[in-house]
C-alpha positions in Angstrom: 0.0 0.4 -0.1 1.5 3.1 -1.0 1.8 6.6 1.1 1.2 8.4 -2.4 -2.2 7.4 -1.7 -1.9 9.3 1.8 -2.2 12.6 -0.8 -5.7 11.6 -1.8 -8.0 13.8 0.1 -6.7 15.4 3.3 -3.7 13.9 4.0 -0.3 16.1 3.1 3.6 16.8 4.2 3.6 13.5 6.0 7.2 14.4 6.8 7.9 11.5 9.4 6.6 7.8 9.6 8.3 5.9 12.6 7.5 2.0 11.9 9.7 1.6 15.6 8.5 -0.5 18.4 5.6 1.1 20.4 7.0 1.4 23.9 5.3 4.2 25.2 2.4 3.1 24.3 0.0 0.5 26.1 0.9 -2.9 26.6 -1.4 -3.9 24.1 0.2 -1.8 21.4 3.4 -2.5 22.3 3.3 -6.1 21.2 2.0 -6.6 18.2 4.5 -7.7 15.9 4.0 -10.5 14.2 0.4 -12.3 14.5 -0.1 -14.6 17.7 1.9 -18.2 16.4 3.4 -16.7 13.5 7.2 -16.4 14.7 6.8 -20.9 16.1 4.8 -21.3 12.7 7.9 -19.5 10.5 10.3 -21.5 12.2 9.1 -25.0 11.8 8.8 -23.9 8.1 12.3 -23.3 8.0 13.5 -26.0 10.1 11.6 -28.6 7.9 13.6 -26.9 4.7 10.5 -25.1 3.3 9.1 -21.9 3.6 6.0 -20.6 5.2 3.1 -20.4 2.9 3.2 -17.1 1.1 -0.3 -16.3 1.8 0.6 -16.3 5.6 3.7 -14.2 5.1 2.0 -11.2 3.0 -0.3 -11.5 6.1 2.1 -11.2 9.2 3.9 -8.8 6.9 0.9 -6.2 6.7 -0.5 -7.2 10.8 3.4 -6.2 11.8 3.4 -2.8 9.7 0.2 -2.1 10.8 0.9 -2.9 14.5 4.3 -0.8 15.0 3.3 2.4 13.1 4.4 4.5 15.9 3.9 8.2 15.1 3.2 9.9 12.0 4.1 14.1 11.5 1.4 16.4 9.7 2.8 19.6 9.2 0.2 22.2 10.2 -1.6 19.7 12.2 -2.1 20.3 15.8 -1.0 17.3 18.2 -4.3 16.5 18.7 -5.6 15.8 14.8 -1.8 13.8 14.7 -3.0 11.5 16.9 -6.3 10.9 15.4 -5.0 10.5 12.0 -2.0 8.3 13.4 -5.0 5.7 14.8 -7.0 6.1 11.7 -3.8 5.1 9.8 -3.0 2.6 12.0 -6.6 1.0 11.3 -6.8 1.3 7.2 -3.4 -0.5 7.5 -4.8 -3.4 10.0 -8.0 -3.3 7.4 -5.4 -4.2 4.4 -4.0 -6.8 6.6 -7.3 -8.1 7.2 -7.8 -8.4 3.6 -5.1 -10.5 3.1 -6.0 -13.1 5.7 -9.2 -13.2 4.1 -7.6 -14.5 1.4 -5.7 -17.1 3.3 -8.7 -18.7 5.0 -10.5 -18.3 1.6 -13.6 -16.4 3.1 -14.8 -12.6 2.1 -15.9 -10.0 4.6 -14.6 -11.8 7.8 -16.8 -10.5 10.7 -15.5 -8.3 12.7 -17.8 -8.4 15.9 -18.1 -6.2 19.2 -21.2 -5.9 20.5 -20.4 -3.1 22.6 -18.5 -0.6 19.8 -21.3 -1.5 17.7 -23.8 0.3 20.2 -21.7 3.1 20.9 -21.1 3.7 17.4 -25.0 3.6 16.9 -25.8 6.3 19.8 -26.6 9.6 19.3 -23.0 10.6 20.6 -21.7 9.4 16.8 -24.4 10.7 14.9 -21.8 13.4 13.1 -19.8 10.4 12.2 -22.3 8.7 11.2 -23.2 10.9 8.9 -20.1 11.5 7.8 -19.3 8.0 6.6 -22.3 7.9 4.5 -21.8 10.8 2.6 -18.6 10.0 1.6 -19.4 6.1 0.8 -20.3 5.0 -2.5 -23.5 3.6 -3.3 -22.9 0.0 -2.6 -20.7 1.3 0.4 -23.4 3.6 1.9 -26.5 1.3 1.3 -24.2 -1.4 3.7 -23.6 0.9 6.0 -27.0 2.3 7.0 -28.0 -1.2 6.8 -25.7 -1.7 9.8 -26.7 1.1 11.6 -29.9 0.6 11.4 -30.8 -2.7 12.7 -30.3 -3.1 16.9 -28.9 -6.6 16.6 -26.1 -6.5 13.9 -22.5 -6.3 15.6 -20.4 -6.6 12.8 -18.5 -4.2 12.4 -17.3 -4.7 9.1 -19.4 -2.0 6.9 -17.9 0.8 9.3 -14.5 -0.1 8.9 -15.0 -0.4 5.0 -15.9 3.3 5.4 -13.3 4.0 7.8 -10.4 2.8 5.1 -12.6 3.9 2.0 -12.7 7.7 3.0 -9.4 7.8 4.1 -7.6 6.8 1.0 -10.3 7.6 -1.2 -12.3 10.7 0.3 -12.1 13.8 2.6 -11.7 12.2 6.0 -11.1 15.7 8.2 -11.5 14.8 12.2 -13.4 17.8 12.8 -15.7 17.3 10.1 -16.1 13.8 10.8 -17.0 14.1 14.7 -13.9 12.3 16.1 -12.0 15.6 18.1 -13.1 14.0 21.5 -11.9 11.9 24.0 -14.7 9.7 23.5 -14.0 9.5 20.1 -10.5 9.2 20.1 -11.1 6.0 22.7 -13.6 4.5 19.9 -11.1 4.4 17.5 -8.7 2.5 19.4 -11.1 0.1 20.7 -12.1 -0.2 17.4 -8.1 -1.1 16.4 -8.1 -3.3 19.0 -11.3 -5.3 18.0 -9.6 -5.9 14.7 -6.0 -7.1 15.6 -7.8 -9.5 18.3 -10.0 -10.7 15.2 -6.8 -11.2 13.2 -5.4 -13.3 15.7 -8.3 -16.1 16.8 -8.8 -16.0 12.7 -5.1 -16.7 12.4 -5.0 -19.0 15.3 -7.8 -21.3 13.9 -6.2 -21.3 10.5 -2.3 -22.8 11.8 -4.4 -25.1 14.4 -5.9 -26.7 10.9 -2.4 -26.7 9.4 -1.1 -28.3 12.2 -4.3 -31.4 11.8 -3.4 -31.5 8.0 
């Protein structure tokens, strides 16, 4: 995923992207290196004299890159905006890893479920964000997202993630315009990110188990 894509929309003048381990952040983020179990799997493959599955290696590379993104510097933007864009970028890069994971396991649109986060997104507190994502989505994505937002029981955050990724790289994602300038909104994005990484870990672990059985 080329960083030149970031110029499409609102992000310009990225002068530094640091992929060093995020030791200053939470324990959760500081350990997002390889997907759980990948290191042992790769070592086992090498010991047996063959390379890891190319699809798995690509997934692990994208996962690690997203998880180790520590900071970005957007010239002319506030500290708050830098922090929001950092989480959004990390979230979108993680979605790229999810796409490769879907190739690996042979399943399109893996569900990313979290009832609490889904309910929070559907509240009036996030109405501005909802409206923003709907307005920035293409017709098919808008229809999918609206169906999710109008359902009280649907906890699959996939449509919201796809809408965020779409507007980040193809739209005009502005934190203020999207209603993401509050502490609660920032916390929501971080929890959404954690849910995505956790889902990928669980799904990849199941794939590893199936490989060992075979």
